[in-house]
N, C-alpha and C positions, 0 to 999 in steps of 0.2 A: 252091263249098263250101256245104253246107246249114247252117242255123242250129244244128242238133244237133251237126254235126261241128265247127263253130266253137266251140260251148260246150265240147265234149269236149276239143278241143285246148287251149282256154284253161285248162281245169281241170288238165290234165296239165302245162302250162307253169307254172302257178301253184305246183303241188306241187313240181315239179322245181326251180324257182327257190328255194323255201324250204329245200329239202334239199341245196342246193349250197353247199359251203364256199367262203369267201374263201381262196384258196390261191396259192402260188407253186410253180413246177415242175410236173412231170407224172410220172405213174407212181409208181415206187418212191420217187423223190426228192421227191414232192409234200409240201409243208408246209401244213397247214391253219392259216392265221394266226388265224382267229376262234377255233378250238378252243384254240390255245396262249394267246391273249389272255385269254379268259374263264376258262380253268383257272388261269392265273397270277393273274388279278385276284381270283378267289375264294380262292385260297391266301393271297394277301396280305391279304385281308379277315380270314381266320381269324387270321393272325399279329397283325394290328393289334388285333383285338378281344381276343385273349389278352393282349397286352402292356398294353393299356389297363386291362383288368380286374385284371391282376396288380399294377398300380401303385396301385389303390384298393380292395384287398381289405379287407373289414370282418369282424371276428370276432364282434362282438356282435350287430349288427343289419344283416345283409347285405341289399342291395337285391334287386329282382326278378330282374334279369339274373344276378346272382351266384347266387341260389337256383336259377335255371334251369340254369346251367352246372354247379353242384354236383350237381344231380339227374342230368344227363347223365353226369358223371364217375362217379357211383355206379352208374348203369346199366351203363356200359361195364365198370367194375371187376367187377361181378357176373357179366357174361358171360364175362370172362376167368377168374374164379375157377371158374365152372361148366365151362368147356370146355378150359382149359389145364392140363396136368398139373403144372407147376412154377411157383413164384413167383420163381425165381432170375433169370429173364430180365426185365430192366427195359425191354426194347424193346417187348414185346407190347402192353401196355396203351396207351402213347402211340400206337403204330402203329394199333391198333384204333380209338382215338378220332379220329385224323386221318382214317382211311378213312371212318368213319361221318359225320363233319361235312362233309368235303370232297365226298364222293360225294353226300350229301344236298343240299348247296348247288348242285352242278352239276345235279342232277336238278331242283331248285327253279326253275331258269331256264326249265323247260318250262311253268311256270305264268304267265309273262309273256305277255301277248297276242301271238299269233304274228306280227302285222304291225307291232307297235310299233317294236321296235329295227331291223328291216330297213328300215322306212320312214324312220326317222331317218338310218340309214346311207346310204340312197339319196339323201337330200336333200343330203348332203355328198360325193356322188360315189362311194360304195362300192356296187358293183352287187350283190354277194352278201354275206349275213351269216347264219350259222347259230349261234344263241346257246346251244344246249344241248350242252355238251361230251360228255356221255354218249350222245348220239345219233350220235357219231362212233366207229366201231369202233376207231380208233387209240387213243382215250383209254381205253376199257375194256380193250383188249388190253394196253396199256402198264401199267395198274394190275395186271392179272392176272399178267403176266410178272414184274413186280416181286415180287409175292407168291410166285410159283413159284421165282424165283431165291433168295429167302430160305429157302424150304423145302429146296431143294437144299443151300444153305450150312449150315443147321442139321442136316440129315440127315448130312452129312459130318462136321460138328463133333461131334455127339453120338455117332454110330455109328462114326465113322472111315470112311476111304475104302473099306476092305475090307468093313466092315459094310454100307455103302450099296450096294456092288456085289453083295453076297450077296443083298440084297433082290431084285435083278433076276434072279439066277441060280436061287434056290431058292423063290421065291414066285410063284404060289400052289400049285404041284403037286409040289414036292420036287425032289430032285437028279436024278431019272431023266428029267425033261422040261425040261432047261435051255433048249433053243431056244424052246420054247413059253412058258416062264416069262419069258424076256427080252422076247418080243413082247407078251405079256399085260401085264406090269408097265410096259413103256414106254407102251403105249396108256393104261393106267390113270393114269400120272403126267401124260402130255400132255393127257389129258381134263380134268384139274383146271383149268388156266389157260384152256383153250378154253371150257369150260362156264361158268366164272366170268365171262369176258369177254362171251360171247354172251348169257347170261341178262340181264345188265344192259343191254347194247346193244339187245337185242330188245324188252324191255319199254319202254324209253325211246323207241326209234324208233317203236314202235307207238302210244305215247301222243301223240307229236308229230304223227303222221299223222292221228290222230283229231281233234286240235285243228284241223288244216288242213282236214279235211273239214267240220267244223262251221262253220269260218269261211267256207267256200264257200257255205253255205246263204244267208247274207245277201248275199254278193257276186253270186251268180247272179240275185238278184231285187232288185237295187239300184234298179231303175226299174220301176214298175208296181204293180198291186194285189197281186201276190204278196208284196210286201214286208210287207204287213199281217199275213200268215200266217207267213211264214218267218222274219222278224226276231225276233218273240217266241219262236218255236220254237228259233231259234239261241241266244237268251239262256238259255232253260231248259236246253237241252242243254249249253251251255258251263258253266253253273254246276254242273250235275249231274256232268259229267265232271271239272270242276275239283276238286270235293270228293272224288270217288272217286280222282282222280289224286294227291291229297295222301297218301292211304294207300299208293298204289303207290310213289311216290318214297321214302317213308319205309321201306317194307318192303324195297325193293331195296337201299337203303343198309344196312339192318340185315342182310340176307342176305349181302351182300358182306363186311361186317365179321365176322359169325359164321363164315363159311366160311374166312376168312383165319385166324381164331383156331384153328379146327379143323385146318386143314392144317398150320399151324405147330406145333400141339400134337402131331399125328401124327409130325412130324419130331423131336420131343423124346422120343419113346418108343423104348425099345431094340428092341422088336419092331415089326413093320409094323402 
């Protein structure tokens, strides 16, 4: 094997290792333990922070963290007011807030140095560890399907079962093209959770891959004069992509939240 081939195979192995989940089972029954662990850990962190803040709320002179939380709450409430047709549903705002914070925290795990937690895990005998839950399609699809299930529930609750079925029969071309309407509306409805899941997964997976490629710059020249050139370049690229990626992870959490509000808002309207 030539040096170039060895380097190429090492690069592929490095990337594949970092993109492999710690899991049990195979195929359909595979459970990604690291995804479940970090998702639950971040969810527990949200609950802990909320409970802690709730016990020490200050009306007169709130602290910095309380001010920050209140600004987030006001922001989410504004989005709900702008996009949701009714204020009678008390679930939408808490759901939107939960999605925004939870998805953002899961995305934020991508900003931790790519080799740090896997190296710690390897030192205690864990071979694989993928720390960003939203780079796992199972996570984003589960979130999207939950939103989809809620839209179906509210469609039936608001419109009635007959009204919901009429949406498939008579939209968008009227009563004379019912077979076409059924196919078109079914595709339209199924596209919502699929696009919601793939958008978040694709952006986060691509971001993780860029971090891995940047990390390879230093690793490939760990010995030799090339280190003097590529290590500073790696640092500059890492910092630049880090700052840009902060915008990406925030934007993706915001988009997921807004689309959730919009889809549930559409389910609360009498017409399609």
